[in-house]
PQR file with spaces between the fields and no chain letter, atoms N, CA, C, O and H, PARSE charges and radii, in Angstrom:
ATOM       1  N    ALA     1      -3.515  -28.636  140.060 -0.4000 1.5000
ATOM       2  CA   ALA     1      -2.282  -28.673  139.269 -0.0000 2.0000
ATOM       3  C    ALA     1      -1.709  -27.260  139.132  0.5500 1.7000
ATOM       4  O    ALA     1      -0.497  -27.057  139.205 -0.5500 1.4000
ATOM       5  N    LEU     2      -2.601  -26.292  138.933 -0.4000 1.5000
ATOM       6  CA   LEU     2      -2.138  -24.926  138.755 -0.0000 2.0000
ATOM       7  C    LEU     2      -1.569  -24.366  140.059  0.5500 1.7000
ATOM       8  O    LEU     2      -0.580  -23.634  140.052 -0.5500 1.4000
ATOM       9  H    LEU     2      -3.586  -26.456  138.874  0.4000 1.0000
ATOM      10  N    GLY     3      -2.197  -24.713  141.161 -0.4000 1.5000
ATOM      11  CA   GLY     3      -1.682  -24.298  142.456 -0.0000 2.0000
ATOM      12  C    GLY     3      -0.350  -24.957  142.759  0.5500 1.7000
ATOM      13  O    GLY     3       0.517  -24.364  143.401 -0.5500 1.4000
ATOM      14  H    GLY     3      -3.001  -25.308  141.168  0.4000 1.0000
ATOM      15  N    GLU     4      -0.193  -26.180  142.295 -0.4000 1.5000
ATOM      16  CA   GLU     4       1.064  -26.891  142.483 -0.0000 2.0000
ATOM      17  C    GLU     4       2.182  -26.219  141.699  0.5500 1.7000
ATOM      18  O    GLU     4       3.300  -26.064  142.191 -0.5500 1.4000
ATOM      19  H    GLU     4      -0.897  -26.662  141.773  0.4000 1.0000
ATOM      20  N    ALA     5       1.863  -25.825  140.474 -0.4000 1.5000
ATOM      21  CA   ALA     5       2.841  -25.115  139.651 -0.0000 2.0000
ATOM      22  C    ALA     5       3.227  -23.800  140.319  0.5500 1.7000
ATOM      23  O    ALA     5       4.377  -23.370  140.227 -0.5500 1.4000
ATOM      24  H    ALA     5       0.955  -25.951  140.074  0.4000 1.0000
ATOM      25  N    TYR     6       2.288  -23.171  140.978 -0.4000 1.5000
ATOM      26  CA   TYR     6       2.549  -21.907  141.660 -0.0000 2.0000
ATOM      27  C    TYR     6       3.520  -22.102  142.814  0.5500 1.7000
ATOM      28  O    TYR     6       4.396  -21.270  143.049 -0.5500 1.4000
ATOM      29  H    TYR     6       1.354  -23.520  141.052  0.4000 1.0000
ATOM      30  N    GLN     7       3.357  -23.210  143.534 -0.4000 1.5000
ATOM      31  CA   GLN     7       4.271  -23.526  144.626 -0.0000 2.0000
ATOM      32  C    GLN     7       5.674  -23.787  144.107  0.5500 1.7000
ATOM      33  O    GLN     7       6.661  -23.380  144.721 -0.5500 1.4000
ATOM      34  H    GLN     7       2.645  -23.886  143.344  0.4000 1.0000
ATOM      35  N    VAL     8       5.755  -24.466  142.976 -0.4000 1.5000
ATOM      36  CA   VAL     8       7.049  -24.787  142.387 -0.0000 2.0000
ATOM      37  C    VAL     8       7.771  -23.513  141.967  0.5500 1.7000
ATOM      38  O    VAL     8       8.988  -23.400  142.116 -0.5500 1.4000
ATOM      39  H    VAL     8       4.954  -24.796  142.477  0.4000 1.0000
ATOM      40  N    LEU     9       7.017  -22.565  141.446 -0.4000 1.5000
ATOM      41  CA   LEU     9       7.622  -21.310  141.015 -0.0000 2.0000
ATOM      42  C    LEU     9       8.230  -20.547  142.185  0.5500 1.7000
ATOM      43  O    LEU     9       9.192  -19.800  142.011 -0.5500 1.4000
ATOM      44  H    LEU     9       6.029  -22.657  141.325  0.4000 1.0000
ATOM      45  N    SER    10       7.674  -20.734  143.362 -0.4000 1.5000
ATOM      46  CA   SER    10       8.206  -20.071  144.541 -0.0000 2.0000
ATOM      47  C    SER    10       9.363  -20.852  145.156  0.5500 1.7000
ATOM      48  O    SER    10      10.032  -20.365  146.068 -0.5500 1.4000
ATOM      49  H    SER    10       6.892  -21.341  143.503  0.4000 1.0000
ATOM      50  N    ASP    11       9.598  -22.072  144.652 -0.4000 1.5000
ATOM      51  CA   ASP    11      10.702  -22.896  145.137 -0.0000 2.0000
ATOM      52  C    ASP    11      11.756  -23.029  144.041  0.5500 1.7000
ATOM      53  O    ASP    11      11.560  -23.771  143.079 -0.5500 1.4000
ATOM      54  H    ASP    11       9.054  -22.467  143.912  0.4000 1.0000
ATOM      55  N    PRO    12      12.870  -22.315  144.179 -0.5600 1.5000
ATOM      56  CA   PRO    12      13.894  -22.277  143.129  0.2800 2.0000
ATOM      57  C    PRO    12      14.394  -23.650  142.710  0.5500 1.7000
ATOM      58  O    PRO    12      14.648  -23.882  141.528 -0.5500 1.4000
ATOM      59  N    THR    13      14.538  -24.570  143.671 -0.4000 1.5000
ATOM      60  CA   THR    13      15.050  -25.894  143.363 -0.0000 2.0000
ATOM      61  C    THR    13      14.054  -26.674  142.528  0.5500 1.7000
ATOM      62  O    THR    13      14.410  -27.250  141.500 -0.5500 1.4000
ATOM      63  H    THR    13      14.331  -24.381  144.631  0.4000 1.0000
ATOM      64  N    LYS    14      12.807  -26.693  142.969 -0.4000 1.5000
ATOM      65  CA   LYS    14      11.770  -27.403  142.227 -0.0000 2.0000
ATOM      66  C    LYS    14      11.520  -26.748  140.884  0.5500 1.7000
ATOM      67  O    LYS    14      11.201  -27.418  139.902 -0.5500 1.4000
ATOM      68  H    LYS    14      12.517  -26.225  143.804  0.4000 1.0000
ATOM      69  N    ARG    15      11.668  -25.424  140.848 -0.4000 1.5000
ATOM      70  CA   ARG    15      11.473  -24.690  139.612 -0.0000 2.0000
ATOM      71  C    ARG    15      12.519  -25.103  138.585  0.5500 1.7000
ATOM      72  O    ARG    15      12.230  -25.187  137.391 -0.5500 1.4000
ATOM      73  H    ARG    15      11.927  -24.879  141.646  0.4000 1.0000
ATOM      74  N    ASP    16      13.728  -25.360  139.053 -0.4000 1.5000
ATOM      75  CA   ASP    16      14.798  -25.787  138.159 -0.0000 2.0000
ATOM      76  C    ASP    16      14.491  -27.159  137.582  0.5500 1.7000
ATOM      77  O    ASP    16      14.771  -27.427  136.413 -0.5500 1.4000
ATOM      78  H    ASP    16      13.963  -25.292  140.023  0.4000 1.0000
ATOM      79  N    ILE    17      13.906  -28.039  138.415 -0.4000 1.5000
ATOM      80  CA   ILE    17      13.500  -29.361  137.943 -0.0000 2.0000
ATOM      81  C    ILE    17      12.346  -29.221  136.959  0.5500 1.7000
ATOM      82  O    ILE    17      12.327  -29.873  135.915 -0.5500 1.4000
ATOM      83  H    ILE    17      13.678  -27.821  139.364  0.4000 1.0000
ATOM      84  N    TYR    18      11.389  -28.370  137.297 -0.4000 1.5000
ATOM      85  CA   TYR    18      10.238  -28.142  136.426 -0.0000 2.0000
ATOM      86  C    TYR    18      10.660  -27.594  135.079  0.5500 1.7000
ATOM      87  O    TYR    18      10.058  -27.890  134.047 -0.5500 1.4000
ATOM      88  H    TYR    18      11.404  -27.840  138.145  0.4000 1.0000
ATOM      89  N    ASP    19      11.727  -26.773  135.112 -0.4000 1.5000
ATOM      90  CA   ASP    19      12.211  -26.160  133.881 -0.0000 2.0000
ATOM      91  C    ASP    19      12.770  -27.216  132.939  0.5500 1.7000
ATOM      92  O    ASP    19      12.792  -27.038  131.722 -0.5500 1.4000
ATOM      93  H    ASP    19      12.217  -26.532  135.950  0.4000 1.0000
ATOM      94  N    SER    20      13.228  -28.332  133.536 -0.4000 1.5000
ATOM      95  CA   SER    20      13.799  -29.404  132.725 -0.0000 2.0000
ATOM      96  C    SER    20      12.719  -30.247  132.055  0.5500 1.7000
ATOM      97  O    SER    20      12.807  -30.547  130.864 -0.5500 1.4000
ATOM      98  H    SER    20      13.211  -28.477  134.525  0.4000 1.0000
ATOM      99  N    PHE    21      11.689  -30.632  132.832 -0.4000 1.5000
ATOM     100  CA   PHE    21      10.714  -31.584  132.289 -0.0000 2.0000
ATOM     101  C    PHE    21       9.271  -31.112  132.401  0.5500 1.7000
ATOM     102  O    PHE    21       8.375  -31.715  131.811 -0.5500 1.4000
ATOM     103  H    PHE    21      11.618  -30.388  133.799  0.4000 1.0000
ATOM     104  N    GLY    22       9.043  -30.060  133.137 -0.4000 1.5000
ATOM     105  CA   GLY    22       7.676  -29.698  133.487 -0.0000 2.0000
ATOM     106  C    GLY    22       6.997  -28.745  132.529  0.5500 1.7000
ATOM     107  O    GLY    22       5.801  -28.484  132.658 -0.5500 1.4000
ATOM     108  H    GLY    22       9.771  -29.570  133.616  0.4000 1.0000
ATOM     109  N    LYS    23       7.738  -28.224  131.571 -0.4000 1.5000
ATOM     110  CA   LYS    23       7.132  -27.242  130.675 -0.0000 2.0000
ATOM     111  C    LYS    23       5.979  -27.849  129.892  0.5500 1.7000
ATOM     112  O    LYS    23       4.944  -27.206  129.715 -0.5500 1.4000
ATOM     113  H    LYS    23       8.710  -28.436  131.466  0.4000 1.0000
ATOM     114  N    SER    24       6.144  -29.067  129.427 -0.4000 1.5000
ATOM     115  CA   SER    24       5.074  -29.733  128.697 -0.0000 2.0000
ATOM     116  C    SER    24       3.946  -30.132  129.646  0.5500 1.7000
ATOM     117  O    SER    24       2.792  -30.252  129.235 -0.5500 1.4000
ATOM     118  H    SER    24       6.985  -29.589  129.571  0.4000 1.0000
ATOM     119  N    SER    25       4.293  -30.337  130.930 -0.4000 1.5000
ATOM     120  CA   SER    25       3.274  -30.675  131.907 -0.0000 2.0000
ATOM     121  C    SER    25       2.439  -29.448  132.260  0.5500 1.7000
ATOM     122  O    SER    25       1.228  -29.546  132.460 -0.5500 1.4000
ATOM     123  H    SER    25       5.231  -30.239  131.263  0.4000 1.0000
ATOM     124  N    ILE    26       3.097  -28.295  132.335 -0.4000 1.5000
ATOM     125  CA   ILE    26       2.400  -27.067  132.688 -0.0000 2.0000
ATOM     126  C    ILE    26       1.434  -26.650  131.589  0.5500 1.7000
ATOM     127  O    ILE    26       0.328  -26.188  131.869 -0.5500 1.4000
ATOM     128  H    ILE    26       4.080  -28.216  132.173  0.4000 1.0000
ATOM     129  N    SER    27       1.842  -26.811  130.371 -0.4000 1.5000
ATOM     130  CA   SER    27       1.046  -26.352  129.231 -0.0000 2.0000
ATOM     131  C    SER    27      -0.302  -27.059  129.196  0.5500 1.7000
ATOM     132  O    SER    27      -1.111  -26.802  128.304 -0.5500 1.4000
ATOM     133  H    SER    27       2.740  -27.187  130.144  0.4000 1.0000
């Protein structure tokens, strides 16, 4: 999961999606 989050951070588009709903998932 942590490696997946790392990939998302390197992908601006996915990062934007993560910023919408993924913050609670990352925590």
